[in-house]
Structure formats: C-alpha cells, structure tokens
N, C-alpha and C positions, 0 to 999 in steps of 0.2 A: 929131821931138820928140813924144812922148805925149802924151795926152791929159789925164793926171795933172799933168804939167808945166803946160800951159794952159791947165787948169783949168775945161775942161769936162770933165765927170765921164762916165765911159762906163758902158755899162747894168750889166755886171758891177761897177762898183762899187757902184752904186748897191742891186742886189742885195744884195751882200757888205755894207752898212752895215744894209740890212733886215734881214740875219738876224740879225745881232749886237743890233739894237735891239728885236726881237720876242723872242730871248733873255734879253734883260733884262726884258722885261714877264714871259714867263715865269717866271723866278726870283722877279718879284714878289708874283707871284700867290697865295693864299693854299690850302695844299692842304684839299682837301674832309674834312670829319671820316668817322671810320671808320665813325661810325652814321648811316644815315637821319633825319635831323631828320622830326619829326611834322607831317606837310603841311595838319592841319585840326585846329581847337577844339581850341589849346593854352589853357591856363588862363586866360593874363594877354591872349592876344588876343579876347578877351569882355568884360574887365571893365567894369564900369560906375561909376561914382559920381555921386552926387549930394547937392544941399545938402539940411540943416534950414531952417526957416522961421521967423518970430517967432511965439511962442503969445500964448496971452491971456493967463498970467502969465509965461513963461518965453522968452527969445530963446534959439533952437535956431540961427537964420542964420549962423552961424561954423562950425557944426558942418558937416564934410565924412565920408561914408560910401561905402565902395567897396566893392561885392562883384566879388569876381578872379574867378569865371568865372559865369556867367552861360547858357551854349549847352552844349549835346552834356552833359547832366548825364544821370546815373542815380541810383542809391541810392548817395551817396558823403558827401564833406564840400567847403564849400567855405570859403574864407578870406575873412574881411569883416572890412577895416579902418577906424579914422576918427582925424581930427584935428580939432581944432578946440570940442572938447566940454569942461562944466566938470570939475575932476577929483571922482572918487568920494568922499565921505563915510561914512566907516564906524566903528562904534562897536560894535563885537563882531558885525554884520553889514552889508551895503549898506542906505544908509539914505536917500540924495539921489545925485542925478546918477548916473544910471547907463542904458544901453539895454538894452529888451527887445524880444527878436527870435524871429518865428516864421515857420512856411510855412502858408502859403493858398494853395486851389485858388479857380476863379472864372475862367468864359468873357467878362469886362466886359473890352475890351481898355483900359480906364482903371483897372482894377485889380479886388481882390477887396472884399466888404464881410466887418464883424466878425464873421459868422453862417458863415463861410467860413475859418478862421483856427484852428492848431493850438496852443490855450491854454489854461492854466488846472487842468492834472494836480497838483492838488493845492494846497499851499499859496502864498503870496506867500515873499519871501526872510527873514522874521524865523523864524526857526528856531520851529516850536510854536505857531504866533500862533493858526493856524488860519483865517485869512483865505481866503477862497475871491477867487481870481484870476479869473472870469470874471463878475463882479458886474457891473454896468453901472454901478453910482453911485458904490459904493465899499465899501460896509459893510452888513451887513445892518439895522444902526439905524437907517439913513439920515445919520446924522452927519456924512458927508461928501457930500453928496447933488448929484451933476452938477447947475447947472441948465441946460444944452445937450444932458441928457439924452431921448430920446424915451420917451412915458409909456409903452413897453407892456416898457421896460425898468427899470422903475419897479415899487414896494412894497416889503412889508416884506421879501420874500428874492427881491430883483431877483438876473437873471443874464439874460446873452447865452446864447441856446442854440448849439450848433455842428451845422452842418447840413452832410452830408455829399454828395460829387459822385457816389457811385456810385449814390443814388438812397434809399436810408435812413429811418427816419423820423429827426428832429433831435433829439440831446439832451433829455432831459425837468426836470434839474434840475442846479444848481452843481454835484453833486455824480456826476454821472451821467455814468460813464467806461466808456460800451458802446463808442468806437472808440480811445479812448486811454488811457493812466493815465502813474503816476510811472514805469512800466519801458520805454514804449514812446514816449512821448511828447517830440518833439524840439525845444521848445520852450526857450529861455533867459531864464530870468525875471529875472537881474539879470545884466549885465555891466561891468565896470569901465572906469574911463576914467581914467589915472594921471597925476601929478602937471604934467606936459607939452600936456595935454589930447588926449591920444592914446589910442588902445584898439586890440586886433586879438583875434579869436578864429576858431574853425574852426566851423561851423555844419552840421549835419549834414541833408542833405536828403533825401528820401525820394519813389521814384516810386512809380506803380502798383501794383506789385507787394508790396512793402512795405506801402505803405498805401493800401489800393484806396477808402480814404476821402477821399483828396484826388484820386487817379486822375490824378495828372502821368504823363506820353505815351502814354496813354490816348487810341485813337484815337476822333477826335468826327466823323468825316467819314463822311457816307451811305455805306452799301454800294455799289461800285463805281467810287468815286471817289476822287483822290489821298487818302492818308491826311494827317491834318493831327492830329500827337500836343499832346497838350494841355498847354498850359502851367500852368505855376504860378507863385507870387510869394514872394518874399522882404518882410516887411517888418517895420522897426526902426519901433519906439517911442522917442523919447528922453525921460528923464524930467527932472525939473530939482528944483525944491526945495517947489512948489506942487501941490494938490492941486485938481481940479476946483471945490471949493468957493470956491479964491481963499487957503483956510489957508496957511501957511507954514510947512514940517516944520522946525524947530531941534531941538540937542542932540542926545539919544540916542533921537528920535523917529523913525518911519520911515514912507514912504509905504505907504499902504493903498490906494488906489483899482489897480484896472485898468487896464491899458494899453486895453482893449478900451471903456472908458470914454470918451462919445462928445467929452470934451475933451481928455483924451490922443490919442484916437484922430487928431483932424484934426489932429493934427501929423505922421504917420506919412511914414515915406520908405518908398516903395514902387518893387521892381527884379522887372522880367520875369525867370522862368526858362524857360529851355527846353530840354526834355528828347528826350533819345533815346525810338523808339519801346519800347513793353515790349508791345505784341501779339503774335500770331503772326506771325512778321515771313517765315516760310517759304512758298509757295507748296501749297495743298492739293494732296491727291493723293501727293505725294514720299513716298518712301520712306522710311521712319522707321529708324535704329540706333540701339542702346543703346551711350554710352560712359560708363561706371563709373569711378569712379575718385580717385585725390588731388585734394585741394582746393586741393594746391598749386597746379595748374592752372585753377583752377577760373574765377577772372579773365580769364587767356587765353582760353581754349576760349570762355568768354562774349562775349568781345570778337570772336573769330572770328567766331561760331556766326551771323551774319547773314551774312557773304559766303560763308561754306560752302556755303549754299541753292543759292546761283546759282552758283557757283564747280565745284562737285559732282554738283549734279543730288540730292541727298540732304540729306533732314533729321537730323538726330546731336542727341541728349539725352543733356546729360552730367548726370550724378546722381553727386557730390561725397558721399565716404565713406570709411569704409575701405578701405585698399589691401586687405586681407585678401579682403572680400568682392568687388572688383574681380578679383582674380587667382582665384578661385575661379569667374567668371562667363567668363573667357579660358579657363580648362580644360576650361568645361564647353559652348564653343560648339562650334554644328553647324551645319548648313545651316537645321537648321530654327527653330537657335535662336541667333543669330548677337552677337556680343560683341567690342568692342577695349574692352582697360581702361587706363587712367592709373597707374602704380603709380611708386615711388623705387626699393623695392627689385624684381628679377625676380620673373617668373613661372618657380616647380619646374619641369621638367619630369619628370613623374613614369612611368618603366619605358618603354613601348614609346607612352604616349601622342604627340598633337599636337605638329610641333615649334612653336613661338612666337619671333617673329621682335620684339625691341625696338628702338623708332626715338625716339632723343630729341626732344623737341619745348618743352623750357620749361628756361630755367634761373632759380630763383628761391631760397629761402631761408626759416629762420623767424626772428624778430626778437622781442625783448622791446618792447614799445612801450610809451608810459608818454603821462599827460596828468596834469602835477603844475601845481599853480597854486601861484606863487609871490608873493612883496611885488612884483614888478616886473614881473610878468604870468607868461606860460606857460615854465616849464623849458626849455631847449631841448636841454640834455644830459645824459647819464648815462653812468658807467663803470661797468660789473659784473663780477666775476670768475667765474670757476665757483663758488670757496668762497660767494661772494654766492648765486649762482642754488641753488648747494644749500642754503641756509640756508632761503633763499624756500620750494621747492620741499619741504624736508621738515615746515615747518611749525616752525620752531626759535627767529621769534620768540616774545615775551610775547601781543603782541596778536594774532596769530593761530591763538591756539585760543582757546576759551570759557574764562570766570574770568579773565581779560585786564583788568588794571586799571593804572591809573596810579601805582601803588605801589612804585616802582622805584627804589630800590635799597628791598629787606627793611629793618624788616619793614612791614607795611601796617596806617594804623591801626585801631583795633579797630571790627569790626564790617564792617570791606571786606574783600572776599571776594579771596582770596589768589591768584595766580597759581599754577600746576601748581608743586610740588616739585624737579621735573625741569627748572625753566624758568626757576626765579625767578631766578637770575644773570645771565639774558640779555638782551639791550635790547629794549624796546617791540617797536619795530620797525624795519626799516629804514633809516630815516634819524636813527635813533640809534646807530644801529652804527658804532663807533669806524672798521673799517676802511671803509663803506662812504662815512663823511665825508671821510677821509682821500683819497678818491679825489672826492668832491663835496661840497668843501665848502663851496658856496653854500645846500645843502641845510638848512644849520641855522640859516638866516633865515627856515622855512617857519612860518608862523605857528600858534601854539602847541595852537589848537583843528583845525590841519588831522590829518584820521587817514589816514594809508596805508592804501589797501586790499591785500589779500592778492594775493598772485600770481594770475592767473586763468589757469587753463587748462584745454585741452579734456578732456571724456568720451572714453573708449573708448579702442581701441588703433590705435596707427597706427604705417607705416615713420618719421613726424614727430618722432613722440616718442621715438626711438629715436637719431635724430640729438642729443639735446637729453643725452641719458645718456651717451653717447656723449661730448658733448663732456665733463662733466663728468668723465666717469672717467678722461678722458685727460692732465687735469690733479693734480698729485701732491695739493696743500694739500686739494684737493675732496676726493678718494679719501680721504685721513686723515680728512677732517669727516667724510664719510659713516659711516667706520668707527671715528666714535669720539671722535676726537682734537680736544680743548680746540685752538682760534684762539688769535692769540697774546694776546688780550684777556680767554681764558676762557670764551667762547661757546661754550657743545656743543650737538649733535644733539638734536633730542626722540628721546627715549628709544624711540621707538613705531618710529622710522624706524629705528633704530639695529638693531631687531633684523631688520628684511626684508634687510638684508645690500645695499642697493644698491651700496655699489663694489665686489663683485667676482662681484655680477649679472650674467647675462650678457647681457642683453640685452630691458630693462624696456623697454614699453612702452605702456605707461598713466605715469597720475600716480596712487598712493594717498593719499589722504588717512587717516590709518589710527587718529589721536588720539583714544581714545574720550570727552573730555572732554564734560561736558555742564557746562550755567549757565543759570540762573535771568533770565528775556527781559525786557529790559531795560525801565525804565519799567512794573513791575509794581506797579500800586498796589493789588492786590485778593489779595495774595498769595496766588496760583492756583498749582499747581505746573505753570507755564509753563516749558517750558525749549529752551533752541536746543542745538546740536551745531555741529561743525565743516563741517556739510554747509549748514547755516544762516546760520553765518559766513561761510563763503567758499563757494559753489555751482560746481560746474563751470560753464564754458560750454560752449554746444552745439556749437562747433565755432570753428576760430581765426577765422573771420569774426566770429562774433558779440560775441570776444571783442574782437575790435577798436572791433564798435559798443559794447558795452558800455562800452569803455575812452574812448573819446570821450564817452559820459554822463557819465564818474565815477562810475559807478554798480554791482558789480559785483550787483547784486540780491539783496545779504544781506534776509534777512526775521529779525531776531535782537531786534525793536521789538514790544511789549506792545501789543496794540489791544483794547478794551473799549467800542464804542460806545452810549452811554447806561447803560452800569453793566451794560451783558448779561456774563454769564459762563457757561461757559467761554471764554475770549478766543481770539485768536488772532494769532500772530506774522504783523507785516508788513515790508516796505520802506520807509526815511525818505530821502528824496532827501539827498544832498550839498548843502551849503552853499554858493552861489555864494561864489569866493572862494577857495575852499577846497577844491576836489577835487583827489584825489590815486590817480590809480587808473594799474596796471600788469598787461600780461599777456601771455602765449606767441602771439603771431599771425604769419600769413603778410606777407611782406614785399609783397606786392600789395597785402594790407587795410589796413596802415598807412598803404602810400600814397593809397589809394583815400581813408582816412576822413583825412588829413592830421596822423596821428600823428606825435609825436616817437619815434626807436629809438637802445636804449641801444649803446654802442661796448662791444663783446664784446673780454675778453683771449685771444688763441690763441696758439699752440703755443712762441711766441717771446717773449709779454710785448706785443705789441703791442694798442694798445685800435684796434679796424677797427671802422665802422660799414658799415652796407648799403648799396653803389651799383653800379650795373653794372657798374665795373670793380673793386671788390674779390667780390664775384659769381664774374666770372669766372678772377678769380685763386682765388678757392676751388675754383672747377673745375680748376684744374689743379695742385691738392693731394689728389686725390681719387685711388684709385686702381681696378682690376679689379674686380669684387665675384667672391669667390670661387666663386659658386654661378654665376654666368655675365659670362663675362669680357666682354660686348660691353654691361655695364652699368657703370656710373662709381658706386661706392659711396661716401659723405662718410668721411673718416677726419679729423677736427680734430687728430689728434694730429701729423700734417702740414701744418697750416695756419699758414703763418708771415709774414713781413712784411706786404703789404695782403691776404693772404687771408682771406675771411671765413670762418670757424670752423663756423658753422650752413648755407654752401651747400647746395644739393640741386639733383640734376637729375629732371627728371620726364619718364619713358618710354611711350608708346606702345606696347603688347602685344598683338599681337593672333597668334591662332591659323592656319596653314595649312588647317586642316579644317575649311573653311566656304566659301559656294558662292563660284561667280568674282564674281558680282555683287558678293556684299558684301566680298568681296576686296577689290577695286578700286575702292569705297567708300571703305573703312576707308586703303587704299593714296593716295586721292588725300586726305583727311582730311590724313595724315602729309603728304604734300608740300606743301600749303597752310600747315600749321603751320610747317614750317621753311622757306619761302619766305616768299611775301608777309608771312605771321603773325608775322616776324620784323623787321620796321621800327617803331621804336618809336613810339608815339604816343598820344592818348586817342581817335583815332576811331574808328567801329566796323570792325572787320578789324585794327586794328594792334595790337602787343605794348604793351600797358598798363605805365603807372609799378610797380614792385618788381619787375621781371624784368630777365636781362641776354640781348640777344641769343644765338643760339647759335653759335658759331665755327665758320669754314668747313669745319674737319675733322669734328663734330657735326651739321653740316647733310648734308654728304657721306652720314655714316652712316645720317640720317635717310632721306636718298631712295633708297639702297642696298636699306633694308630695304623700303622701299616699293616695291619694283621686284621684290624677293623675295616681298613675300606677295601681290601681284599675279599673279606666275607658280602659285605654290602650289606650288612643289617644291622639292627638296632646293638648288637652284642651286648656286651654285661652290663652298657652302662657309663664304663668311666671316660669312653670320648666324649660325653655330652657335651653340644656346645649349650647348653642352662646353666648359669651360674645359681649359686647356692644363693640363699639370702645373708651371707653375712660375706662374701666375695669371697670363700672357701672352697675346698671338695673338687669335683671333676678328678680328671685326668691326674693334675700337676698335685693332689694330695694339698693344696697351699693351707697356711698355716695363720689364713687372714691377711691383715695389712702388714703383718711380721714373716711372712712363709714366705721361701724359696723353693723355686724346681733345679735350681744348679749345682748342688751338692752343697753349697757355701751356704754358711750359718747362718739363720734367719737374725735381721737387723733389729731385733727387738720391738717392742710394742710402739714407740712412740717414736718412730725417724722423722716424724715431719718437722722438723725446723730446719732454717735456712742459715745459707751462711752468714759469716759476716756480723757474727750475735742479730741477726734478725729476733725481735718482736714482736713485729707488726704486720701487716696483711692477711693473706690468710690465713689461717691457722694449720693448714694443713700443707701448703707448697704447691708445688705442682697437684698434687691428687686432689685438688677443689679444684684446678682451673681445670681438669677434664671430667667434674662434675662424679669421681668415685668420693665413698666414704672417705672422710678424715679418721688416722691412723687414731688409736686410742694414745690417751694424756700421761703414759705411764713415763718413765726415766726414759729419756736416748740413751743409743747404746751404739758404738762405734762398731760396723760391721767392713770397714776397710783390711781389716787383718783376721778376719774370719778362713779357715781352712777350706780346699776344697773338697770338696767327696771322694771317696775313695776310688786311687786311680792303679793301673798295673802296678807299678812302684813302690804304693802303699800295701798293695798285696804282699810283692816277694818280700818286700822289708818285714811286713809280719813274719811271713812264712823260716823268714832267715833266722828270726830270734828264736822262734819255736823250734827249729832245725840245732840254734845253738843251744838251747837247753837241754834238746834231749841227747846230743852229744856229750856237754859237759857231764849230766846226771850218768851216763853210759861209762863214761870214761871214768869217773869218780865212784863208781858201785865198782868198777873192775875191779879199784887199786885198793877198797876199803877191803874185800874178801880177805886176801893173802895177810892183808894187814891185822883183820879180826882174829883170822886164823891163828895168826903168832901169839896175837895179844891172848887167846884162850888156854896154847900148848904153854904159854909162860904160867899162868895159875893153876895147869892142872898137877895136881901134887903127884 
C-alpha cells in the first residue's frame, strides 16, 4: 500500500503541496509599480504638526498647524494647513481671526528673533490703510501701544528693523525695502480660516540663491569641515480679536498691529526648515562645460547637477534661455568652444556642417497654472478650451486692456471712461465669460471685488510658444475666433490681434501685446498726465519659472497705480499688492515649475474634446501622439491635432543636442551627461539626482535612443547611420524607427493613420490641423483612432508581472505533477490483477 493510503506523506507529496502553496503566495503578491517610487525626502515624510497656545488675550490652544514638507527644500512652495482655528471675520477685507506667515533665518536652535523675519513689505490687510506692518507697537500714534514691547522698538515712529543673514546692514526705517518689497516678499499677511475652523495655503519658501538676505541652504561650516547648510524657519503668528493693548476689535474695525509686536510675537508657532545646499557642490578644478537650453529641462538638470559632478567628473553649467540661442551654440561648437544644447525642436544641419546627435532627456510640457481664492478656499479645478485661451492671449476681454471699467454692458455712467469701442460688448474678464462659466460654474461665486489678472506669458521667442499656438490652430473654434468670427455669445477678437492674422501664421514664436490703448493712472489725484499702457497693465514674465512665482504670489507686477509721496509730482506708476482672499492669477508656465510651487493646473481640451490635466500618464500619452519632425526624424515634434483620449495636448520632449565635431574628452563628457539623464536621472522623486515632479519618465524606447545617441557622440564617427539627422522622404526612419504619421517613439501605441482631426467637430480649416501649420505632410485620410488610452511600453513592473505569471505556472504545474504521480500509481495498482 502506498504512503498515500497509510497517511505517511512521501517527500514528493510535500514538495508538490509546497509548490502549490508557493504559487498561491506568488499569485497574491502585488506587482511592483511601473515607476520606481521616490526613495528619499518625499514631502509628507517630513511633515510637522505643532499646536498653538493660550495667549494673553486670545486662546489658540485648539489650533493645530501642519507644515507638510520641512526637509530637502529649495526655492519652492510648501503646503501649510491647520484646524481648530476661529473663523476669519471679514467685512470687505480680513478683519480678525486669521494667520500671518513668514520665513525667517536664524542660527539659534530655538528659532529666530523678530529682526530675522521677512515681513513688512507694504501695508497691512486693510487696502489703502497705509499701516506699516513692521511697527513694533501697532500704530505710529501709539494708540495701540504694546505694554510688553521692548523700549528700543517704541517711540514716535516705532519699527522692528530687518537684519539680513549675509552681514549687510539692517534696515533703517519701516519704509526701507532694501532687501524685500511688494514684488519679491514671500510673506502672507493674512490667511483665512473657514467656518469649520480649518484652512490651507501654499507658502513660497526661498533659498539662499533667491534670497541671499535669508541665506537658507548656505554652508555655515568652517572651510575643510563637513558642509552644514543653514536651516531657516517658517513662523506662523495666529491673530484673534484683540490688539496687544487689550482692546477688542469689533464690527468693521480691523486689527492694526503687526505680528512683530511683542505680545503677538509671543504666540508664534515655529517650524524648522532644512534646505538643500546652495553653494558650489562640484569639486574644485573639474572641467566646466556649458549646457544652454530649454527651460523645460531646467528643474530636471538642476536636480541632476550635484550627482553629475561625481558620476561624470565634469561640472555642467546649465543656462536656461531661448532654444534658438542653444542651437546656435551647438552649431558653433568646436574643440576650443565645446557645447551641448537642450532644445525641443531639432538643430538644423547646415550644408556640410558637423553632424549633430539628438538624445531625449526629459518629458514635460506647458501648463496653464492658476491661483484663485474662492469663497470656500483655493479653487482646485479649471477647464479651458483653445478658444478661451485664444481670447486671453489676444487681450479680448475688457479688463485686459487700459480704459477697462466695470460699466458693462454699455453705456457707462457720465464721466466714466468707456472701454474701447471694439471691445464694448465683450465680457469684463474670463470669469464673466459665458463660455468659461458654462465649463466652470463655481467661478460665478467669486467675490465681486476679486479682479482676475490677465494671462501671464513669458517674453521672447521659444519653441514652447509654438506648441501653444499650434494647439490653438488645431482647433476649429479657436481658429475661427482668431480670424474674426464671433463666439456664440457675441464676443469678438481684439481687432489689433485680428490684423496679425494669427489663425494662418505658420508658426508664431512669441506672445504679442499689440493693443496701443493708454489710460490715465488709477488714483491720479493731481490731474497729471500719468498714463499706463498694456505692458504696464499686463507685463511679460521673465520666463516660465518667473510666471509660476508670480502666480503663487497672486501678483503679476502690474504698475497702473498713481503714486505721489508727500504731494511730489511728477508721480510714478507703482504696483498695488492684491488683497488677501481675493487673489486671482493665471499664467503659462512649465509643468515642473507648477508642481514646484504647488499651483493648480487647468484641464485643457484636446483634439477629441476630452479635458486633460498634466500628469505622468497623460504626458506619456501625449508623447504617443507626436510624430517625427519633418526636419529631423530622430526628434519627435508635438502635434496637438493628434492628441486624443488621455493625451495631454501641450506635451513636449526635450533633447540634448551635441555636435560630433568636438574634442574626444568633451564628447565623452556630454555622452556621460546623456547616459545619466536617461538612466538614474529618470527615477522619479524629490531628492537630489532624481526626476522632479512635473516630469514623466522616458519610455524604454526613448531611453534606448538616448543611449545610442550617447555612444554615437562619444565615438565621434558616422556610426551605423541610426542617428542620422537626414529624414527619410516619408517622414519615418532614423533612430526613432518611426511609423510615418502614425508612429511613435514613446512606447505608446500609435495613433492610427488619420489623426488629423480637430476638436469641436472640426471639418473645416487645414485638413491636417497643426501638422499643416508647421509645413509637415498631412496624415493619411484613414479612420481616426483614439490614442489616449494606449498602454505605455514595457516597464519594470510589466516585466516583473510577466515573470510572476511564468513562475506561477511553473509552480502549479510542478505541484500538480507531484500529486498526480501517486494518484496514478494507486489507480494502476487497483487495475492490476
């Protein structure tokens, strides 16, 4: 009788059962994620929560404040939230019960003193009140003197000076803006607590590069010692209903004292902030090599730079700027003047000039970021169509040009300056546009005194600007509006932009501000002929990053207010900071800067009418909608007319471009840069050397292309021809191995052969949408195919998933075979005579 019958298990039965149990365990194990998670310093991992205390007059002991990232910081925003606060009382502005937040420096482990804090740029929250917030007591008249105040901060004009970290002299008056002012202070004068006792804000922290007077992240260790980056502090001062004198503020009255007053300062809640080092992090004496290029790669390269020093033995200096300038440097590179540029569009080959290799290094995109304070907090969502953005870019709203008043519809009251005739029937701003409100009904509840700022855009020409215009021209509604056709509600394009023929312009590379209207400065009480123009009303941002910073501050830097101190004339135009609780800013920025400063991003309508927000997944799907550039088939060019499903329409890939006509050492150094960027640099995370938020990892196919380009560059010879910048006649071939108009180099399934349609039921206009606009051949006329749901290429998670199922099959087969043997043996014994 077998052991199967006697109950004594045989070894092979134990093995078989073990295989089956192991298979079950493997089946239940989760598949690792497709992207490697961040291994260090995620924002929530360094969150700190602290309570308030009972004060001299107001009790803040139920208040709990959380700063959601306190380590591994650079110039960025951090989320601050709280609960247990008293609801803010407002009557036109914040009167009582709010928080005041500031950044301070200080080497004392217990925290900063008042003279080390950035606060006091301008007046307090009461618009036009003229109260100086660096007063130590409360008012210049002494009507709200603080009995706890140190005598050195009292007198007829009391103030707390600011003492900078860099050793410069302290400020000499409450009006001394030597170190920070309205346009660069990150202080938050008043932040609202809602009816349920909670609140939330994004606070912009500044490192020692952006604010040397704070010195955050600057090495404080002696020479030769282990570097010790200076920490800084985030200070929250809760305000209640009392002044330091004990007076209770009621009704329409407002708190007038400064958070720097001794009694108020005693209630502060202090959080230590640890910054990444900002000093030179590369070893001295290393060879330095220039890398000029697209701002879309700026945050990625900045994160990689410290690791590149040790990984490659070279110091790379990245200078963000116009892509055309980077292309010129690449074309002019020699052994004596080496260079590698980062661009979106390819570097053209000129005649018999040196061959240039192109290696994909980062997937990102442009976004429309916003900071809008609504009645219940920061607005989280916004949907935009190409036509809505076309309206913004052409200054077609009444308040987007000088002479814009609230008298709409017409006529204006007697004596009120009327808006220009050509805009008189248009909405005041985008939040009053029926098209916008149909998509975003929550914006109808904005405070009536909230004034939306114009859409901020960067100055100068850029490859990224063409991406925006191509998106607009790929949409029938937007094209028709730019050409002069009214929208269904009767809004028309600003005539000064209609004359630019933007609907058919092959490839605009800038954002024109063409309206010549001027207006008398606001608040002109001296009847001077001080006027402002559209550039005063809506100034350009320095770049995409600057647009993100200005959006976070809710201030575009407009200078339209008349200022005449002590009756002096002629006066000047000045900026007036937005009132807390009514900030409404919007800008075109890059996805990485938006993520860095905690900005909300609009969902944009793509070619099949889907509203898509930027994310790693939608950016990767956006790459799948691209096509090989007609100028260089190894470079993918954005094609918004093909972006469907979950494909984000403003996706872009940045390429490291380098000439093979450089010295061997330089070629190798730049090749090592590419290898790091396409290798370890694609690990997503916030730590130094990783791929920051706002980027999507390169697909396996793009990474392979980068590695091949790096090898080709290092060799310095023509190689196998796989990296040639000569496109095939049909627009395919080259290193991308493209599939014509429907091909993709991202590992995302191709978009079909006929992805040339536009949104909104477009049947007119150029047959190929954006493709026709930049001179490429139109796609074939086959049936359209939605590519937004296409799966990305094989990732580590996919591979491990396949291995799991193979292993599972082996284990189950092994277990089944192990048990089948004894069963068959027993069956055979029964049948044996």
